[in-house]
C-alpha positions in Angstrom: 10.9 144.9 -203.6 9.2 146.3 -200.3 6.2 144.3 -199.2 4.1 147.1 -197.8 4.3 150.3 -200.0 5.3 153.1 -197.7 3.0 156.3 -197.8 4.5 159.5 -197.5 3.3 161.6 -194.4 2.7 164.5 -196.5 -0.2 162.7 -198.5 -3.9 163.6 -196.5 -7.2 163.2 -197.6 -7.6 164.5 -201.1 -10.7 166.9 -200.4 -8.5 168.5 -198.2 -5.7 168.7 -200.7 -8.1 169.9 -203.5 -9.3 172.7 -201.1 -5.7 174.0 -200.2 -5.0 173.6 -204.0 -7.8 175.9 -204.9 -6.5 178.4 -202.5 -2.8 177.9 -204.3 -4.3 178.6 -207.7 -5.7 181.9 -206.6 -2.7 183.2 -204.7 -0.6 182.5 -207.8 -3.1 184.1 -210.3 -3.4 187.1 -208.1 0.6 187.7 -208.5 0.6 186.6 -212.3 -2.2 186.5 -214.9 -0.9 183.2 -216.3 -0.4 180.6 -213.8 1.2 177.3 -214.3 -2.0 175.6 -213.1 -4.8 173.8 -215.7 -8.4 172.7 -214.6 -10.6 170.3 -216.1 -13.6 169.4 -214.2 -12.2 168.0 -211.1 -8.8 167.2 -212.3 -6.1 170.0 -211.2 -2.5 170.3 -212.7 0.4 172.2 -211.6 3.5 172.4 -214.2 6.8 174.1 -213.6 10.5 173.9 -215.4 11.4 170.4 -213.3 7.9 168.5 -213.4 4.5 168.8 -211.6 1.7 167.2 -210.2 -1.8 166.0 -211.0 -4.8 166.2 -208.7 -8.1 164.3 -209.7 -11.1 163.9 -207.5 -13.0 161.1 -208.6 -16.8 159.5 -207.9 -17.7 157.6 -205.0 -14.9 159.4 -203.0 -11.7 157.8 -204.9 -8.9 160.3 -206.0 -5.4 160.2 -207.7 -2.4 162.2 -207.2 0.5 161.9 -209.7 3.5 163.8 -211.0 7.4 163.8 -211.6 10.4 165.5 -210.4 13.1 165.4 -213.2 15.8 165.4 -210.5 14.4 163.3 -207.7 12.1 160.6 -209.1 14.6 158.0 -208.9 11.5 155.7 -209.8 12.1 157.1 -213.5 15.5 157.4 -214.2 17.8 155.3 -211.5 16.9 151.8 -213.2 17.3 150.6 -216.6 13.7 151.2 -217.3 11.1 153.2 -215.4 9.5 151.6 -212.4 5.9 149.9 -212.9 3.9 152.0 -211.4 0.7 150.6 -212.4 1.2 147.4 -210.6 -1.8 146.5 -208.6 -3.7 149.8 -209.9 -7.6 149.5 -209.7 -9.3 149.4 -212.9 -11.1 152.9 -212.6 -7.7 154.5 -213.0 -7.2 155.9 -216.6 -4.6 153.0 -217.3 -4.3 153.8 -221.2 -3.0 157.7 -220.6 -1.1 156.5 -217.0 0.9 153.8 -219.2 2.0 156.0 -221.6 3.3 158.3 -219.3 5.0 155.6 -217.4 6.5 154.1 -220.2 7.5 157.4 -221.5 9.3 158.5 -218.5 7.1 161.1 -217.5 5.8 159.7 -214.2 7.7 159.7 -211.2 4.7 158.8 -208.8 1.2 157.5 -209.1 -1.0 157.2 -206.0 -4.6 156.3 -205.5 -7.3 156.9 -202.8 -9.5 154.4 -202.2 -11.3 152.6 -199.2 -10.1 155.4 -197.2 -6.6 155.6 -197.6 -3.6 156.0 -200.3 -2.5 153.2 -202.1 0.6 153.0 -204.8 2.5 150.3 -206.4 5.5 148.8 -204.7 9.2 150.0 -205.4 12.2 148.6 -205.7 14.8 148.6 -203.0 17.1 151.0 -204.9 14.1 153.6 -204.9 15.2 156.3 -202.0 12.5 159.1 -203.5 9.8 159.3 -206.0 10.1 162.8 -206.3 6.6 163.6 -204.7 8.0 166.1 -202.6 10.2 168.0 -205.0 7.5 168.0 -207.7 5.4 170.2 -205.5 8.3 172.5 -204.3 7.0 176.1 -204.1 3.3 174.3 -203.6 3.8 172.6 -200.6 0.8 174.3 -199.3 -1.3 171.8 -200.9 -0.1 169.1 -197.9 -1.0 171.5 -194.8 -2.3 174.4 -193.4 1.3 175.7 -191.9 2.9 175.4 -195.6 -0.3 177.0 -197.1 0.4 180.0 -194.8 3.8 179.9 -196.0 2.9 180.1 -199.6 1.0 183.5 -198.8 4.1 184.8 -197.5 6.3 183.5 -200.0 3.9 185.3 -202.5 4.7 188.5 -200.5 1.2 188.3 -198.7 2.6 188.3 -195.1 -0.7 190.3 -193.5 -2.2 186.9 -191.9 -5.5 188.4 -191.2 -5.9 189.4 -194.8 -4.8 185.6 -195.8 -7.4 184.3 -193.4 -10.2 186.4 -194.7 -9.2 185.5 -198.2 -9.2 181.7 -197.3 -12.4 182.5 -195.5 -14.5 183.7 -198.2 -12.8 180.8 -200.7 -14.6 178.7 -198.2 -17.8 180.5 -198.6 -17.5 180.2 -202.2 -18.0 184.4 -202.1 -14.8 185.3 -203.8 -15.5 188.5 -205.5 -13.2 191.7 -206.9 -13.2 193.5 -203.4 -12.2 190.0 -202.1 -9.2 189.5 -204.4 -8.2 193.3 -204.1 -7.9 193.2 -200.5 -5.3 190.6 -200.9 -3.4 192.1 -203.6 -3.4 195.4 -201.5 -2.0 193.4 -198.6 1.3 192.5 -200.8 4.5 193.9 -199.7 6.3 193.6 -202.7 4.5 195.0 -206.4 3.8 191.8 -208.5 5.5 191.7 -212.0 2.0 192.0 -213.9 -0.4 194.9 -213.8 -3.0 194.5 -211.5 -5.4 195.0 -214.9 -4.3 192.1 -216.4 -4.3 190.1 -212.6 -7.8 191.1 -211.7 -9.8 189.7 -214.3 -7.6 186.6 -214.8 -8.2 186.0 -210.9 -11.8 186.3 -211.1 -12.2 184.0 -214.0 -10.1 181.2 -212.1 -12.3 181.8 -209.1 -15.5 181.1 -211.4 -14.0 177.9 -212.9 -12.7 176.7 -209.1 -16.4 177.4 -208.0 -15.8 179.5 -205.4 -16.7 183.0 -207.1 -19.8 185.0 -205.9 -22.3 186.0 -208.9 -25.6 187.7 -209.2 -28.8 185.6 -210.1 -31.2 187.2 -212.4 -32.9 189.4 -209.6 -29.4 191.1 -209.1 -28.5 190.4 -205.4 -25.2 188.6 -205.1 -25.1 184.9 -203.9 -22.3 182.2 -203.7 -21.5 180.8 -207.0 -21.7 176.8 -206.3 -19.5 174.9 -208.9 -16.9 172.1 -207.7 -17.5 172.2 -204.0 -14.8 173.4 -201.9 -14.3 174.1 -198.3 -11.0 175.4 -197.3 -10.7 175.5 -193.3 
């Protein structure tokens, strides 16, 4: 077993990861009406055919990031049984749910943010990859701004100025119909789903993510403030 568990360089501060994840969700939903994301309060999950990831923001600046890739998570499938990813885990983690996932071969990695850094359980020496990078394939924009820019381009949004305008409005919490249409209009290829389906879905997700603009009782538009997000 390793004495000091190594933390992947991709993992940054959880609030920045959340901020980028919000943009990733909105990129996806502007291309298809039903993206592979789930949101429950401050828990955001992405699922795909080979696995997925979940980011959870907790009180007092704590966070959890966990997931799995069916092909690359040595922690799940390489040994006689899954690696115990809850060794040394703090009490504030949802142990029952995570233990069930771990024992059911559904958890490839588990990181928790506490005291200003990421932590994980120690791995056996034969673990070469826990599947973190592969589970985020296609969504690497959660890790850094350059990858986020690549996610815009991969979705067909190759107009950098339009992407920057969109990120700025997400940061301000002022996403509205015109903001979403501006991004859609910048696409270099048609989406597989009609705009009439994508636009309402994108507006709904913007509200749920706390970055939508909404009118007060008086009628003038003001930013909607739900889950705080500040994408830079």
